[in-house]
All heavy atoms as an XYZ file, in Angstrom:
817
protein
N      70.047    126.906    160.664
C      70.999    126.521    159.639
C      72.458    126.705    160.077
O      72.750    127.836    160.470
C      70.745    127.307    158.354
C      69.527    126.918    157.636
S      69.290    128.049    156.267
C      67.695    128.251    156.285
N      73.293    125.712    159.845
C      74.683    125.933    160.192
C      75.514    126.650    159.205
O      76.222    127.591    159.691
C      75.296    124.460    160.299
O      74.518    123.688    161.139
C      76.779    124.614    160.751
N      75.098    126.565    157.995
C      75.874    127.353    156.846
C      74.740    128.206    156.237
O      74.373    127.977    155.142
C      76.486    126.380    155.975
C      77.416    125.508    156.593
N      78.684    125.819    156.989
C      77.325    124.117    156.896
C      79.271    124.699    157.598
N      78.444    123.750    157.577
N      74.564    129.306    156.815
C      73.490    130.260    156.338
C      73.821    130.757    154.954
O      72.908    130.897    154.134
C      73.344    131.452    157.287
C      72.684    131.052    158.595
C      72.629    132.304    159.502
C      72.041    131.897    160.931
N      72.588    130.802    161.588
N      75.000    131.225    154.735
C      75.395    131.775    153.389
C      75.223    130.702    152.349
O      74.546    130.981    151.207
C      76.906    132.243    153.358
C      77.176    133.326    154.198
C      77.519    133.023    155.718
O      77.448    131.895    156.065
O      77.939    134.023    156.383
N      75.521    129.433    152.478
C      75.460    128.387    151.516
C      73.896    128.185    151.258
O      73.458    127.851    150.167
C      76.143    127.129    151.956
C      77.623    127.313    151.790
C      78.422    125.962    151.743
N      77.888    124.931    152.514
C      78.600    124.084    153.257
N      79.828    124.294    153.380
N      78.206    123.168    154.008
N      73.197    128.202    152.295
C      71.789    127.816    152.235
C      71.047    128.876    151.549
O      70.195    128.689    150.592
C      71.177    127.733    153.645
N      71.378    130.064    151.760
C      70.713    131.301    150.983
C      71.070    131.285    149.529
O      70.267    131.503    148.783
C      71.078    132.613    151.689
C      70.494    132.893    153.074
C      71.216    134.081    153.681
C      69.031    133.083    153.010
N      72.388    130.931    149.269
C      72.778    130.888    147.880
C      72.081    129.828    147.093
O      71.633    129.985    145.964
C      74.264    130.629    147.834
N      71.814    128.619    147.728
C      71.000    127.541    147.163
C      69.672    127.958    146.950
O      68.992    127.589    145.902
C      71.175    126.277    148.067
C      70.597    125.063    147.327
C      71.072    124.594    146.070
O      72.111    125.067    145.669
O      70.429    123.739    145.436
N      69.077    128.625    147.907
C      67.656    129.006    147.781
C      67.567    130.027    146.595
O      66.603    130.003    145.755
C      67.189    129.730    148.977
C      66.897    128.740    150.126
S      66.430    129.686    151.730
C      67.148    128.607    152.926
N      68.547    130.977    146.437
C      68.532    131.878    145.292
C      68.734    131.074    144.020
O      68.104    131.471    142.990
C      69.629    132.927    145.554
N      69.535    130.077    144.044
C      69.825    129.341    142.772
C      68.640    128.644    142.213
O      68.358    128.628    141.067
C      70.855    128.335    143.116
C      71.405    127.534    141.773
C      72.256    126.378    142.092
N      71.631    125.323    142.755
C      70.842    124.345    142.208
N      70.646    124.379    140.899
N      70.262    123.389    142.784
N      67.794    128.037    143.199
C      66.605    127.297    142.725
C      65.357    128.156    142.398
O      64.444    127.595    141.716
C      66.193    126.180    143.625
C      67.485    125.180    143.757
C      65.828    126.619    144.931
N      65.349    129.322    142.895
C      64.218    130.242    142.547
C      64.221    130.692    141.064
O      65.352    130.997    140.592
C      64.156    131.484    143.531
C      63.622    131.183    144.846
C      63.822    132.359    145.746
C      62.167    130.837    144.813
N      63.001    130.836    140.391
C      63.099    131.512    139.221
C      63.229    133.023    139.319
O      63.010    133.521    140.364
C      61.626    131.216    138.607
C      61.325    129.756    138.305
C      59.938    129.692    137.815
N      59.484    128.239    137.991
C      58.502    127.761    137.385
N      57.680    128.463    136.628
N      58.163    126.466    137.532
N      63.523    133.601    138.188
C      63.582    135.146    138.255
C      62.181    135.629    138.684
O      61.159    135.190    138.154
C      63.937    135.544    136.870
C      64.718    134.315    136.309
C      64.038    133.168    137.030
N      62.172    136.517    139.625
C      60.909    137.062    140.183
C      60.374    136.214    141.373
O      59.461    136.623    142.033
N      61.114    135.117    141.575
C      60.763    134.287    142.839
C      60.990    134.947    144.027
O      61.955    135.856    144.104
N      60.354    134.713    145.155
C      60.525    135.142    146.454
C      60.924    134.277    147.489
O      60.314    133.276    147.555
C      59.230    135.963    146.741
C      58.770    137.116    145.943
C      57.414    137.661    146.307
N      57.070    138.565    145.261
C      56.876    139.848    145.389
N      57.207    140.363    146.702
N      56.534    140.669    144.479
N      61.713    134.676    148.419
C      62.033    133.964    149.542
C      61.631    134.818    150.813
O      61.979    135.974    150.815
C      63.524    133.747    149.699
C      64.106    133.154    150.928
C      63.619    131.746    151.119
C      65.686    133.226    151.112
N      60.893    134.174    151.608
C      60.450    134.734    152.819
C      61.080    134.100    154.046
O      60.890    132.879    154.147
C      58.916    134.740    152.996
C      58.093    135.616    152.146
C      58.004    135.282    150.670
C      56.818    135.975    152.657
N      61.843    134.923    154.884
C      62.406    134.362    156.067
C      61.775    135.133    157.255
O      61.931    136.252    157.443
C      63.942    134.603    156.001
C      64.553    134.019    157.350
C      64.503    134.000    154.702
N      61.071    134.245    158.092
C      60.602    134.869    159.332
C      61.363    134.218    160.473
O      61.336    133.049    160.622
C      59.111    134.465    159.463
C      58.401    134.865    160.737
C      58.270    136.414    160.801
C      56.968    134.262    160.828
N      62.018    135.070    161.079
C      62.960    134.711    162.170
C      63.041    135.603    163.391
O      62.734    136.768    163.208
C      64.331    134.515    161.533
C      65.422    133.865    162.389
C      65.172    132.425    162.775
O      65.385    131.512    161.923
O      64.645    132.303    163.898
N      63.357    135.020    164.514
C      63.711    135.904    165.686
C      64.776    136.807    165.199
O      65.772    136.418    164.504
C      64.199    135.175    166.872
C      63.008    134.404    167.543
C      62.925    133.013    167.339
C      62.056    134.992    168.303
C      61.912    132.210    167.906
C      61.123    134.250    168.979
C      60.943    132.958    168.758
N      64.671    138.030    165.773
C      65.719    139.089    165.314
C      66.049    139.959    166.455
O      65.750    139.649    167.685
C      65.171    139.868    164.164
O      66.318    140.335    163.356
N      66.725    141.083    166.227
C      67.252    142.092    167.316
C      66.129    142.957    167.632
O      65.560    143.654    166.717
C      68.431    142.759    166.855
C      68.952    143.723    167.898
C      70.291    144.311    167.447
C      70.634    145.268    168.324
N      71.942    145.068    169.064
N      65.713    143.000    168.943
C      64.560    143.851    169.281
C      65.067    145.349    169.413
O      66.265    145.684    169.472
C      64.029    143.439    170.636
C      63.428    142.045    170.636
C      65.033    143.534    171.766
N      64.054    146.191    169.319
C      64.304    147.671    169.293
C      64.946    147.962    170.778
O      64.533    147.359    171.770
C      62.970    148.322    169.208
N      65.775    149.016    170.761
C      66.576    149.267    171.989
C      65.716    149.408    173.255
O      66.141    148.847    174.274
C      67.289    150.566    171.695
N      64.621    150.073    173.204
C      63.785    150.350    174.432
C      63.412    149.020    175.001
O      63.041    148.935    176.236
C      62.618    151.148    174.107
C      63.026    151.810    172.783
C      63.996    150.907    172.140
N      63.126    147.949    174.235
C      62.652    146.692    174.660
C      63.746    145.658    174.992
O      63.474    144.645    175.501
C      61.833    146.112    173.538
C      60.582    146.867    173.064
C      59.883    146.148    171.903
C      59.585    147.035    174.242
N      64.919    146.019    174.724
C      66.043    144.925    174.807
C      66.241    144.444    176.248
O      66.181    143.293    176.495
C      67.353    145.549    174.379
C      68.414    144.476    174.231
C      69.261    144.643    172.946
O      69.358    145.687    172.434
N      69.857    143.641    172.556
N      66.305    145.366    177.246
C      66.512    144.802    178.635
C      65.226    143.949    179.096
O      65.472    142.835    179.625
C      66.799    145.853    179.526
C      68.220    146.406    179.423
C      68.701    147.391    180.446
C      70.085    147.810    180.195
N      70.556    148.636    181.287
N      64.099    144.490    178.995
C      63.039    143.623    179.381
C      62.784    142.411    178.635
O      62.497    141.240    179.153
C      61.704    144.440    179.143
C      62.264    145.821    178.920
C      63.582    145.846    178.490
N      63.239    142.378    177.245
C      63.097    141.135    176.560
C      64.164    140.145    176.964
O      63.853    138.923    177.062
C      63.233    141.469    175.021
C      63.078    140.388    174.067
C      61.979    139.586    173.922
C      64.322    139.869    173.498
C      61.802    138.494    173.096
C      64.164    138.724    172.602
C      63.002    138.054    172.481
O      62.827    136.951    171.695
N      65.411    140.545    177.204
C      66.352    139.690    177.685
C      66.007    139.086    179.085
O      66.240    137.930    179.276
C      67.682    140.470    177.844
C      68.498    140.660    176.535
O      68.036    140.116    175.536
O      69.407    141.514    176.423
N      65.471    139.984    180.000
C      65.073    139.458    181.226
C      64.016    138.207    181.066
O      64.059    137.241    181.687
C      64.499    140.592    182.139
C      64.125    140.040    183.480
C      65.044    139.894    184.503
C      62.924    139.600    183.962
N      64.378    139.331    185.685
C      63.080    139.214    185.327
C      61.753    139.412    183.355
C      62.085    138.663    186.058
C      60.638    138.947    184.080
C      60.704    138.565    185.426
N      63.001    138.590    180.208
C      61.905    137.615    179.947
C      62.629    136.359    179.281
O      62.244    135.190    179.729
C      60.826    138.190    179.021
C      59.846    137.226    178.426
C      58.896    136.751    179.209
C      60.190    136.600    177.151
C      58.039    135.759    178.629
C      59.304    135.689    176.649
C      58.271    135.234    177.379
O      57.412    134.315    176.887
N      63.429    136.464    178.324
C      64.068    135.339    177.679
C      64.807    134.417    178.471
O      64.849    133.208    178.264
C      64.914    135.826    176.531
O      64.167    136.472    175.563
N      65.607    135.065    179.443
C      66.496    134.265    180.262
C      65.933    133.801    181.646
O      66.532    132.929    182.353
C      67.907    134.958    180.394
C      68.653    135.010    179.139
C      68.641    136.055    178.392
C      69.315    133.836    178.655
C      69.368    136.077    177.094
C      70.035    133.761    177.518
C      70.042    134.999    176.726
N      64.724    134.385    182.091
C      64.206    134.041    183.223
C      62.871    133.548    183.217
O      62.582    132.445    183.786
C      64.229    135.481    184.172
C      65.512    135.917    184.569
O      66.246    135.329    185.219
N      65.947    137.007    183.966
N      61.932    134.080    182.401
C      60.595    133.565    182.402
C      60.449    132.414    181.395
O      59.841    131.326    181.765
C      59.561    134.795    181.970
C      58.201    134.137    181.721
C      59.728    135.849    182.965
N      61.098    132.567    180.267
C      60.924    131.560    179.241
C      61.458    130.152    179.664
O      60.740    129.123    179.478
C      61.685    132.024    177.995
C      61.417    131.083    176.656
C      59.902    131.163    176.337
C      62.174    131.708    175.540
N      62.643    130.033    180.291
C      62.994    128.654    180.902
C      62.010    128.215    182.090
O      61.785    126.936    181.979
C      64.339    128.984    181.377
C      64.859    130.164    180.690
C      63.724    131.052    180.440
N      61.511    129.073    182.708
C      60.505    128.585    183.730
C      59.242    127.985    183.055
O      58.791    126.855    183.437
C      60.075    129.735    184.697
C      60.930    130.120    185.764
C      60.603    131.339    186.584
C      61.253    128.949    186.694
N      58.791    128.597    181.941
C      57.658    128.255    181.316
C      57.969    126.872    180.623
O      57.120    126.090    180.645
C      57.180    129.264    180.210
C      56.492    130.417    180.669
C      56.364    131.375    179.485
C      55.183    130.167    181.276
N      59.194    126.783    180.156
C      59.648    125.506    179.488
C      59.687    124.380    180.491
O      59.237    123.242    180.177
N      60.088    124.633    181.687
C      60.096    123.686    182.739
C      58.670    123.158    183.084
O      58.389    121.981    183.208
C      60.912    124.190    183.940
C      60.862    123.119    185.022
C      61.829    123.605    186.133
N      60.906    124.380    186.942
C      61.265    125.103    187.966
N      62.550    125.184    188.310
N      60.446    125.839    188.659
N      57.763    124.217    183.237
C      56.388    123.834    183.663
C      55.618    123.122    182.611
O      54.874    122.212    182.777
C      55.642    125.000    184.125
C      56.159    125.573    185.534
C      56.606    126.907    185.608
C      56.237    124.670    186.624
C      57.072    127.346    186.833
C      56.798    125.222    187.822
C      57.178    126.513    187.958
N      55.802    123.653    181.374
C      54.933    123.145    180.230
C      55.481    121.837    179.669
O      54.760    120.892    179.289
C      54.713    124.187    179.164
C      54.067    123.705    177.979
C      54.029    125.410    179.755
N      56.758    122.000    179.361
C      57.462    120.819    178.639
C      58.368    119.948    179.538
O      58.918    118.955    179.141
C      58.220    121.259    177.429
N      58.576    120.374    180.800
C      59.536    119.690    181.647
C      60.969    119.825    181.148
O      61.797    118.942    181.435
N      61.261    120.935    180.498
C      62.563    121.072    179.901
C      63.084    122.512    179.871
O      62.856    123.217    178.826
C      62.685    120.540    178.593
C      63.966    120.468    177.876
O      64.977    120.810    178.460
O      64.005    120.124    176.635
N      63.595    123.065    180.952
C      64.028    124.433    181.005
C      65.324    124.715    180.097
O      65.380    125.796    179.549
C      64.416    124.877    182.482
N      66.105    123.666    180.096
C      67.412    123.854    179.364
C      67.149    124.112    177.884
O      67.846    124.969    177.223
C      68.226    122.623    179.458
C      68.788    122.438    180.905
O      68.867    123.494    181.611
O      69.211    121.327    181.252
N      66.208    123.467    177.206
C      65.976    123.745    175.868
C      65.415    125.230    175.548
O      65.870    125.717    174.601
C      64.930    122.697    175.228
O      65.535    121.437    175.255
N      64.645    125.668    176.583
C      64.197    127.004    176.333
C      65.229    128.075    176.663
O      65.189    129.103    176.105
C      62.932    127.182    177.176
C      61.823    126.501    176.587
C      61.592    125.106    176.792
C      60.878    127.093    175.738
C      60.570    124.430    176.295
C      59.802    126.457    175.189
C      59.648    125.040    175.488
O      58.665    124.357    174.761
N      66.236    127.690    177.525
C      67.317    128.607    177.695
C      68.164    128.613    176.500
O      68.765    129.654    176.168
C      68.114    128.012    179.050
C      69.096    128.968    179.498
C      69.735    128.641    180.880
N      68.760    128.590    181.895
C      68.226    127.575    182.380
N      68.651    126.380    182.057
N      67.362    127.636    183.352
N      68.424    127.410    175.893
C      69.179    127.321    174.698
C      68.545    128.188    173.559
O      69.254    128.820    172.821
C      69.341    125.817    174.196
C      70.000    125.799    172.814
C      71.383    125.966    172.670
C      69.191    125.449    171.757
C      71.943    125.816    171.482
C      69.813    125.399    170.506
C      71.237    125.543    170.314
O      71.754    125.501    169.140
N      67.168    128.160    173.449
C      66.473    128.938    172.565
C      66.906    130.377    172.675
O      67.213    131.060    171.700
C      64.997    128.659    172.646
C      64.082    129.513    171.698
C      64.382    129.299    170.297
C      62.608    129.296    172.061
N      66.881    130.932    173.868
C      67.085    132.261    174.116
C      68.611    132.489    173.752
O      68.756    133.682    173.047
C      66.861    132.613    175.595
N      69.425    131.743    174.030
C      70.885    131.930    173.608
C      71.127    131.784    172.133
O      71.831    132.672    171.607
C      71.716    130.884    174.274
C      71.828    131.084    175.859
C      72.331    129.849    176.616
O      72.791    128.803    175.968
O      72.443    129.886    177.844
N      70.435    130.943    171.406
C      70.585    130.825    169.932
C      69.948    132.060    169.210
O      70.579    132.309    168.181
C      70.030    129.409    169.555
O      68.601    129.510    169.734
N      68.972    132.606    169.835
C      68.429    133.845    169.116
C      69.410    134.907    169.206
O      69.613    135.658    168.145
C      67.096    134.262    169.972
C      65.967    133.225    169.681
C      66.747    135.677    169.512
C      64.742    133.447    170.542
N      70.230    135.106    170.187
C      71.281    136.045    170.277
C      72.366    135.837    169.305
O      73.104    136.802    168.869
C      71.881    136.084    171.663
C      70.936    136.425    172.789
C      70.294    137.769    172.620
N      69.335    138.009    173.662
C      67.999    137.471    173.620
N      67.621    136.776    172.599
N      67.163    137.851    174.518
N      72.569    134.559    168.851
C      73.595    134.192    167.825
C      73.147    134.492    166.439
O      74.024    134.589    165.437
C      73.987    132.742    167.927
C      74.482    132.438    169.334
S      75.962    133.349    169.880
C      77.104    132.716    168.678
N      71.810    134.661    166.184
C      71.336    134.878    164.762
C      71.662    136.276    164.336
O      71.693    137.174    165.161
C      69.728    134.685    164.835
C      69.089    134.618    163.536
N      69.332    133.671    162.561
C      68.380    135.584    162.919
C      68.661    134.008    161.481
N      68.052    135.116    161.613
N      71.911    136.387    163.025
C      72.287    137.768    162.534
C      71.058    138.749    162.717
O      69.916    138.359    162.590
C      72.541    137.495    161.039
C      72.586    136.000    160.895
C      71.921    135.338    162.014
N      71.438    140.009    162.962
C      70.482    140.968    163.045
C      69.717    141.342    161.742
O      70.215    140.775    160.754
C      71.020    142.270    163.761
C      72.014    142.964    162.934
O      72.138    142.781    161.725
O      72.782    143.717    163.588
N      68.934    142.198    161.663
C      68.082    142.434    160.472
C      68.949    142.885    159.323
O      68.913    142.394    158.241
C      67.038    143.452    160.710
C      65.922    143.111    161.604
C      66.168    143.259    163.178
O      67.263    143.085    163.696
N      65.019    143.593    163.845
N      69.848    143.916    159.505
C      70.692    144.325    158.456
C      71.762    143.415    157.961
O      72.076    143.310    156.816
C      71.299    145.723    158.960
C      70.364    146.853    159.073
C      69.738    147.124    157.659
O      70.335    147.188    156.638
O      68.495    147.246    157.719
N      72.273    142.627    158.929
C      73.216    141.580    158.557
C      72.605    140.471    157.689
O      73.095    140.190    156.698
C      73.868    140.872    159.818
O      74.470    141.877    160.639
C      74.841    139.895    159.398
N      71.412    140.050    158.163
C      70.720    139.032    157.229
C      70.323    139.615    155.938
O      70.451    138.902    154.811
C      69.481    138.548    158.078
C      68.790    137.468    157.273
C      69.667    136.181    156.906
C      67.520    136.838    158.121
N      69.947    140.847    155.906
C      69.615    141.491    154.558
C      70.883    141.464    153.633
O      70.721    141.151    152.531
C      69.171    142.884    154.834
C      68.791    143.733    153.532
C      68.260    145.044    153.997
C      67.896    145.864    152.694
N      67.384    147.201    152.982
N      71.960    141.852    154.208
C      73.302    141.772    153.498
C      73.588    140.459    152.988
O      74.102    140.307    151.930
N      73.333    139.420    153.850
C      73.590    138.120    153.402
C      72.820    137.600    152.268
O      73.281    136.883    151.380
C      73.508    137.096    154.595
C      74.481    137.318    155.744
S      74.059    136.517    157.318
C      74.271    134.713    156.747
N      71.607    138.053    152.293
C      70.658    137.719    151.348
C      70.961    138.403    149.953
O      70.982    137.732    148.911
C      69.138    138.052    151.688
C      68.592    137.109    152.732
S      66.972    137.640    153.348
C      65.908    137.138    152.046
N      71.454    139.611    150.076
C      71.828    140.283    148.846
C      73.074    139.589    148.212
O      73.235    139.393    146.997
C      72.073    141.816    149.062
C      70.759    142.522    149.192
C      71.126    144.069    149.365
C      69.861    144.872    149.230
N      69.746    145.375    147.920
N      74.070    139.357    149.094
C      75.282    138.600    148.654
C      74.984    137.327    148.084
O      75.773    136.789    147.234
C      76.253    138.545    149.880
N      73.891    136.540    148.523
C      73.510    135.328    147.968
C      72.881    135.365    146.642
O      72.744    134.400    145.971
C      72.712    134.557    149.008
N      72.551    136.490    146.252
C      71.973    136.734    144.853
C      70.611    137.265    144.820
O      69.968    137.324    143.670
N      70.073    137.746    145.912
C      68.721    138.242    145.838
C      68.948    139.814    145.474
O      69.638    140.550    146.136
C      67.993    138.076    147.172
C      67.552    136.729    147.428
C      68.538    135.784    148.031
C      66.382    136.238    146.911
C      68.006    134.545    148.211
C      66.075    135.035    146.987
C      66.803    134.123    147.808
N      68.248    140.218    144.359
C      68.383    141.615    143.840
C      67.757    142.642    144.730
O      68.226    143.755    144.757
N      66.709    142.279    145.390
C      66.010    143.189    146.265
C      65.547    142.473    147.435
O      65.046    141.332    147.388
C      64.666    143.682    145.429
C      63.911    144.690    146.199
N      64.296    145.973    146.271
C      62.765    144.524    147.008
C      63.365    146.566    147.101
N      62.501    145.741    147.492
N      65.821    143.109    148.655
C      65.497    142.544    149.903
C      64.878    143.577    150.759
O      65.387    144.671    150.983
C      66.780    141.975    150.696
C      66.314    141.425    151.993
C      67.392    140.975    149.830
N      63.588    143.317    151.321
C      62.905    144.203    152.286
C      62.923    143.540    153.600
O      62.863    142.234    153.761
C      61.500    144.456    151.800
C      61.348    145.354    150.668
O      62.130    146.371    150.625
O      60.455    145.265    149.818
N      62.958    144.369    154.632
C      62.846    143.839    155.972
C      61.690    144.470    156.757
O      61.506    145.697    156.601
C      64.147    144.163    156.878
C      64.127    143.559    158.233
C      65.440    143.603    156.104
N      60.846    143.709    157.333
C      59.755    144.161    158.044
C      59.842    143.640    159.509
O      59.717    142.451    159.812
C      58.440    143.593    157.436
C      58.286    143.907    156.006
N      57.914    145.107    155.544
C      58.618    143.172    154.845
C      57.871    145.098    154.179
N      58.256    143.927    153.819
N      60.104    144.651    160.447
C      60.164    144.263    161.832
C      58.711    144.048    162.400
O      57.822    144.730    162.151
C      60.735    145.438    162.530
C      62.290    145.440    162.532
O      62.940    144.330    162.471
N      62.931    146.605    162.266
N      58.555    142.995    163.087
C      57.348    142.641    163.794
C      57.523    142.664    165.273
O      58.617    142.248    165.733
C      56.831    141.357    163.215
C      56.737    141.044    161.726
C      56.460    139.768    161.359
C      55.682    142.030    161.159
N      56.570    142.944    165.948
C      56.570    142.989    167.455
C      57.964    143.562    168.053
O      58.562    143.056    168.851
C      56.412    141.576    168.047
O      57.467    140.712    167.513
C      54.986    140.950    167.793
N      58.107    144.825    167.510
C      59.314    145.580    167.942
C      60.633    145.004    167.603
O      61.573    145.304    168.308
N      60.658    144.170    166.605
C      61.858    143.524    166.206
C      62.146    142.220    166.834
O      63.148    141.541    166.537
N      61.188    141.753    167.757
C      61.324    140.402    168.295
C      61.454    139.356    167.081
O      62.314    138.390    167.194
C      60.224    140.038    169.185
C      60.229    138.582    169.674
C      60.252    140.916    170.480
N      60.608    139.598    166.160
C      60.736    138.821    164.893
C      60.865    139.815    163.735
O      60.449    140.972    163.838
C      59.556    137.913    164.646
O      58.497    138.759    164.575
C      59.513    136.770    165.743
N      61.439    139.307    162.584
C      61.597    140.062    161.486
C      61.243    139.301    160.262
O      61.656    138.060    160.196
C      62.850    140.762    161.272
N      60.460    139.796    159.225
C      60.186    139.195    157.984
C      61.207    139.734    156.920
O      61.094    140.971    156.672
C      58.715    139.330    157.590
C      58.393    138.660    156.346
C      58.538    137.191    156.233
C      56.889    139.139    155.897
N      62.047    138.884    156.388
C      62.865    139.342    155.219
C      62.279    138.710    153.985
O      62.058    137.663    153.905
C      64.254    138.807    155.387
C      64.987    139.440    156.555
N      64.777    139.278    157.901
C      66.150    140.236    156.426
C      65.625    140.014    158.531
N      66.443    140.626    157.662
N      62.091    139.674    153.049
C      61.482    139.216    151.762
C      62.630    139.525    150.664
O      62.839    140.588    150.445
C      60.243    139.993    151.391
C      59.650    139.521    150.006
C      59.187    139.826    152.455
N      63.125    138.457    150.096
C      64.029    138.500    148.963
C      63.537    138.187    147.740
O      62.813    137.132    147.573
N      63.779    139.051    146.645
C      63.299    138.711    145.323
C      64.524    138.454    144.315
O      65.467    139.149    144.362
C      62.428    139.900    144.729
C      61.317    140.252    145.714
C      61.984    139.721    143.260
C      60.543    141.532    145.295
N      64.269    137.365    143.752
C      65.420    136.980    142.732
C      65.226    137.762    141.456
O      64.103    137.645    140.880
C      65.467    135.452    142.502
C      66.613    135.092    141.539
C      66.561    133.692    141.242
C      67.764    133.310    140.375
N      67.819    131.858    140.116
N      66.112    138.559    141.056
C      65.911    139.398    139.820
C      66.559    138.767    138.654
O      67.216    137.847    138.710
C      66.561    140.798    139.989
S      65.766    141.706    141.386
């Protein structure tokens, strides 16, 4: 999403009170995994993309775009600012992905 704040606000607007928004997204990995994950993302993933899809550049872009996505706490704050009264964050696979659950109060 280009305009994350606007998109989250619109999602909060259309949900009924008690409605839930679930956001499953790549996120910031735990510190001990960061260097191996970066190496994998920028070296192995593009090679796999080249062999499987014939397109290393798209997989390199994927790794770069993940770095631009807000971390867990930032996205949680954005969801609260957008109107979600309660937001929980569940890190999965060491933070490689995170599930954010926002409840409209």
